[in-house]
C-alpha positions in Angstrom: 0.1 0.1 0.2 1.3 3.6 -0.5 2.0 6.1 2.2 0.5 8.9 1.5 -3.0 5.7 1.4 -2.4 4.6 4.9 -2.4 8.0 5.9 -6.0 8.9 4.4 -7.7 6.4 5.3 -7.0 7.3 8.6 -7.7 10.9 8.2 -11.3 9.7 6.9 -11.8 8.4 10.1 -11.0 10.9 12.0 -12.8 13.7 10.1 -16.0 11.7 10.9 -15.3 12.9 14.4 -14.6 16.1 13.7 -10.9 15.8 14.6 -8.8 15.3 11.6 -6.8 18.8 12.2 -5.4 17.6 15.8 -3.5 14.6 14.6 -0.1 14.5 12.5 0.9 12.6 9.9 4.3 12.0 11.8 2.5 10.2 15.0 -0.5 8.3 12.6 3.2 7.0 10.9 4.6 6.9 14.3 1.5 4.1 15.2 1.6 2.4 11.6 4.9 1.0 12.3 4.7 0.1 15.8 1.4 -1.9 15.1 2.6 -3.7 12.1 5.9 -4.6 13.6 4.0 -5.7 17.0 1.8 -8.1 15.3 4.5 -9.3 12.7 6.4 -10.3 15.9 3.4 -12.3 17.0 2.9 -13.8 13.4 6.4 -14.8 13.4 6.0 -16.9 16.4 3.0 -18.3 15.3 3.8 -18.9 11.2 7.9 -19.1 11.8 8.7 -16.9 8.6 6.5 -18.0 6.0 5.2 -14.5 5.6 7.9 -12.9 5.4 8.2 -12.2 1.7 5.2 -9.9 1.9 7.0 -7.3 4.1 10.7 -7.6 2.9 13.4 -4.8 2.1 16.2 -4.2 -0.1 18.9 -2.8 1.5 21.8 -2.4 -0.3 25.4 -1.5 2.2 29.0 -0.3 1.7 31.9 -2.4 3.4 34.9 -1.2 4.3 38.1 -3.2 5.5 39.3 -2.9 9.4 41.4 -4.9 10.8 41.5 -8.3 12.3 41.7 -6.8 15.7 38.1 -5.6 15.9 36.4 -8.9 16.0 36.7 -10.6 19.8 37.7 -13.6 19.0 41.0 -15.6 18.3 41.3 -15.4 13.6 44.7 -15.2 12.0 46.9 -12.8 12.2 46.2 -10.5 9.4 43.1 -11.6 7.8 40.7 -9.5 6.4 37.7 -8.8 7.9 35.2 -6.3 6.2 31.9 -4.7 7.6 29.1 -1.9 6.9 29.3 1.5 7.0 26.2 2.4 8.6 24.6 0.0 11.0 21.6 -2.1 10.4 18.7 -0.7 11.9 16.1 -2.9 14.1 14.4 -6.0 12.3 11.4 -8.4 12.9 12.7 -11.4 13.9 13.3 -13.6 17.1 17.7 -14.9 15.9 19.9 -12.8 13.8 20.1 -15.6 11.5 16.8 -15.7 11.0 15.8 -11.8 10.6 17.9 -11.1 7.6 19.4 -12.5 4.7 22.9 -11.5 2.7 23.7 -11.2 -0.3 27.0 -10.0 -2.2 26.2 -7.8 -4.9 29.7 -8.3 -7.0 29.6 -11.9 -7.5 31.5 -14.7 -6.7 30.9 -17.9 -6.4 30.0 -17.7 -2.3 27.5 -18.1 -0.1 27.1 -15.4 2.8 26.6 -17.3 5.9 24.6 -15.6 9.1 26.1 -16.2 12.3 25.5 -15.3 16.2 28.6 -13.0 17.6 29.3 -15.8 19.7 30.4 -18.7 17.3 32.8 -16.7 14.5 35.6 -17.9 16.9 34.6 -21.2 15.9 35.2 -19.4 11.8 38.8 -20.2 12.0 37.9 -24.3 11.8 34.7 -23.9 8.7 35.7 -25.5 5.1 36.8 -22.5 2.6 34.3 -21.0 0.1 32.0 -18.8 2.5 31.4 -15.8 3.6 30.3 -15.6 7.6 28.6 -12.9 8.3 27.8 -11.7 12.0 25.5 -8.8 13.5 27.6 -6.2 16.4 25.9 -4.7 19.0 25.8 -1.2 17.4 24.8 -2.8 14.3 27.9 -2.7 11.8 27.6 -6.2 9.9 31.0 -7.8 9.9 32.3 -10.6 6.8 35.0 -12.7 7.2 36.3 -16.5 5.2 38.8 -18.6 5.8 39.9 -17.8 2.0 40.3 -14.2 0.5 36.9 -14.6 -2.1 35.6 -12.2 0.3 38.7 -9.7 0.1 37.1 -7.4 -2.6 33.4 -6.7 -1.9 32.5 -3.6 -1.8 28.8 -4.1 -0.9 26.1 -6.3 0.6 22.4 -6.7 -0.3 20.4 -7.1 2.8 16.6 -7.8 3.1 14.7 -8.1 6.1 11.6 -6.6 7.8 12.9 -3.1 9.1 11.1 -2.4 12.4 10.4 1.1 10.4 10.4 1.0 7.2 11.4 4.5 6.3 14.6 3.8 7.7 15.6 2.7 3.8 15.2 5.9 2.7 18.4 7.0 4.7 19.9 3.1 4.4 19.7 3.4 0.4 20.2 7.4 0.4 17.4 8.1 -1.3 16.1 11.7 -2.3 12.5 10.9 -1.8 10.0 9.8 1.2 9.0 6.2 1.3 5.9 5.6 -1.3 5.2 2.3 -1.0 4.2 1.0 2.3 5.6 -2.7 3.0 2.0 -4.0 4.7 -0.5 -5.9 3.0 -3.6 -5.1 3.1 -4.7 -7.6 5.4 -2.8 -6.8 8.5 -3.7 -3.0 7.4 -7.1 -4.3 8.5 -6.1 -5.4 11.6 -4.4 -3.3 13.2 -5.9 0.4 11.9 -8.6 -0.6 14.6 -6.0 -0.4 16.7 -4.8 2.8 15.4 -7.8 4.9 15.2 -9.0 3.6 19.3 -5.2 4.5 20.4 -6.3 7.8 18.7 -9.9 8.3 19.5 -9.0 7.1 23.5 -6.3 10.3 23.9 -8.8 12.1 23.0 -11.1 10.9 25.4 -13.6 9.8 22.7 -15.3 6.3 22.9 -15.8 4.9 19.8 -16.6 1.0 19.8 -15.1 0.6 16.5 -15.3 -3.0 16.6 -18.8 -3.4 17.0 -18.3 -5.1 20.7 -21.6 -3.9 22.1 -21.3 -6.8 24.1 -18.6 -5.2 25.9 -20.3 -1.9 26.3 -22.1 -0.2 29.7 -25.3 -0.1 29.3 -26.5 3.6 29.9 -29.1 4.5 32.5 -32.9 4.9 31.1 -34.9 7.5 31.8 
């Protein structure tokens, strides 16, 4: 769905209550991304990633050369270590190796295997031909291989579900705002109800957007 469509959809309902001008676009988008991330994390637990391809975004991250001493483990002295210049922000996913997919942009004939930072010490004994990647606490991705297959890489392509989809703008150095918001109509129908309820409740306006009359407090009759 388009970013503008999400905002217009919410505003159309708010106008019916004459409060459209009191809510900013920024706040609508804040609620949209937080409710979206909450729902997708719950869905991750139930469906183990089967839905993920509908929400993935692609990021192209530039790499820089760093000394192998930057990796907190024992690696061969002088080994080539690369890392992303930018940090990867929060993503939706339970484990780093399930949450992101990393591929080489330049053809190397090798796969990138994502591992936990606590397993990086095992790389020294791993087979050749693989590029190993882990995410540091600062969000930067580090790359190492037991041979030199990775040393000429300059970019990697990262696919993930960004907690805030609009982070793609700064990550990919885009010159315009995000237009196509990674959300399906099904998910939007679910979280839109929560967004409207939260906005109206924050203004002290009670409305039964769920049509759940059974939960309403009965009004006294005259």
